[in-house]
N, C-alpha and C positions, 0 to 999 in steps of 0.2 A: 584350365579357366580357371581365371582367379575369383573370390568372393572377398567385397569390401566388408571389412568388419566395422560396423557403427561402436563409436567410441561412449560409451555410457557418461551421459552428461552431469558433472555432481551438481547437487543442490544447493542453492544460494542459502550460503551461511550466515544466519541471525546470531547478531551477540544476544548471550544469556542474558545480560544487563537491559535487552531495547527495552525502553519505556515509550509503549505507542501511544500511552497515555498524555505524556510528556508532549510527542508531535501533535496529537489533537488541540491539546491547548492551546499550542504554539500557534496553529492555524488559526483558532476560535480569538486570536488574538491582536491578528494582522487589522488594520484597517482595510476590509475589503472593499473592492468596489460595488459601487450601487445594487448591482443585476446581481450581486453575489452576496449581499448582505444578509438574505432570507437563507442562509445556505441548510439544506436540513441536514441530518446526523448524518443519512446515508451516502450525500456528498462528500461533509468532512471524513467519513471512514473510506472513501473511495481514494482522497488525498492521502491520506494519513499512508493507505499500502501503496499506494505509488511511491511516496517519498521511501518508505520501508525498504521496496526492492529495488529502488535505483542506488540507493545508500548502499546498501547492504550487498551489492552486486560490485561493487567496484573491486577493482585486481580478481574477481573471477571469469572462468571462461563462460562462454555465450553458452546459453540454456533455455530452456523452451520458455521459462519463467520472463527472459527480459527480448525473446522472437514475436515477433507480428507471424500470422499464419493467413491463409485462404478462410472464407468463410464457413466453407465445407467442412474442412478440418475442425475450427472454431465450434460448429453446429456436434459437429460427433462428440467431441468434450463435454459440448453441457450436457448432450443426452446422458453421456456416460456419470456425469457430475450426478444430475436428476436422479438418475435410476439407483444411484448408492446413496440418497439421501432417502429416499423413498425406501430403499431396504433398510437404512437406519431407523427410521420413522416407524418402520413396523415393528421394527423390532423391538423398539423401546415399549409401545402398546401393548407388548405380548409379556411385557415383564410382570412379574407378581408382586405383591407388594413387600414383601419381604425384601428383594431387589431394589424397589422404590426408597423404601427406609436404611436400607445399608447405603445406599450413592445418599442419600440427605444426610446421613449422618457423617460420615467418610469426607465428604466438600461441601455440603449446605447445596447440592444442587438438585434440584428438584428435574426428574425427567418429564413432569407433565410440562412445565414451565419450556423442558428444552425441547419438546414435540410441537409447543406451539411457534417456535423461534422458526425450528426445521418446514413448519408448514408455512410461515411466511416466507423462507429462502425458496421452497418448490416455486413459489408464485412468482418472487423476484427473478428465478431462473429461466421461466415458462416466458416471462417478458423480456429477457436477454436474448433465449434464442431467436423469439419476434424480431427483435435489432439486428442481431446480426445477420439474418435471411434478407434482410432490404441494404446487407453490403454486399458490392460486387467482388466474387470470388479472384482478389487481386494478393499475392503475398507480400512483404514488404519484410525485410530484416529491421532488426533495429540495433546497432551496435552500443553496448552495453557500457556504462561508467568504467572505468581502469582502474582510476587513483583519487587522491582527495581532492586534486586540483580540480580535477572535473565534477566531482561532487558539489563543490563551492558554484562551479559556474551555474550548473543545474538548477540549485538553490535561490541563486540571484534570479535564472531567468522563470522560475516560479512565483517567486517574489515578485514580479513584474505582472505575470501572467494573471495573480490573485488581488493583487492590489492596485495594478494599472501605472505604477509608480514605479521611477528606477531608484536600485537600492543604491539608498546613500548614508552615510555614516553623520552622525548629529554630535556635537561637542554638547553637553550638558554638564556645568561645573568642574571642567577641565578634563572629562573624561568620557568617553565614545560610548554613545546610545544609539537611539530610533529603534523604529520598527525593525527597518529591517536586518539590524545589528544586534534587536534580542531574536528575532525571528530563528538567524543562524546558530547564535550563540545556542538556544532550546535544541535544536535538531543535533547540534553535535554532541549536548550534552546527553541527549536521547541515547544516543551510537554511542556514548561513551569515546567519541574522536578527541582527541589532544590536539585542536585545528583554533585559532585565532580569529574569532568572527572579524574583530578589527582589521587583521592583515589582509584574511581573506576578501575583505569588502573594498581595501585598496586595490584589489588586483580587478577584482570582478565589478566591483560599483562604481559608484561616479561620485 
């Protein structure tokens, strides 16, 4: 009898210099569609996370972080996540004052504030579980981005999704500019990618 061995999927490798704040600011500077103008911080963070995974996955094999799964599997994962957050929250609440003071001195991180953040995360997780429960248990596989060209294609499509406009190059004072150019440039810079927003817009923009 042959036993099929499962290869361990490599984790997505994020650049050490990844500037998540730069990505978030790039999103906020976009001329968003009217219905997205009042986008909440949580929504901006969600899009920032989406960009981080999409771009960082370029050139890497398929792994769980880039695959869709059935609702049952998602619920199992979320329940496990919820349990681990609860365990961490319980441990934080059991810390002595000496440990609190050491953490604050070492990193200016207040365990009390972290506990409040985790309590909020537990509420969000419960809401996420409820939403997933309403999704049919169908499995869809998403093909990851494999190269820089596909990264640019994705970013141009995301630009249209968020602004309702096609990504175009705007010539200002003899130089290329415009919101689409600034958006791509900011994302490339956040990842340390040596790509020309001008050249990429020529290929994937209009």
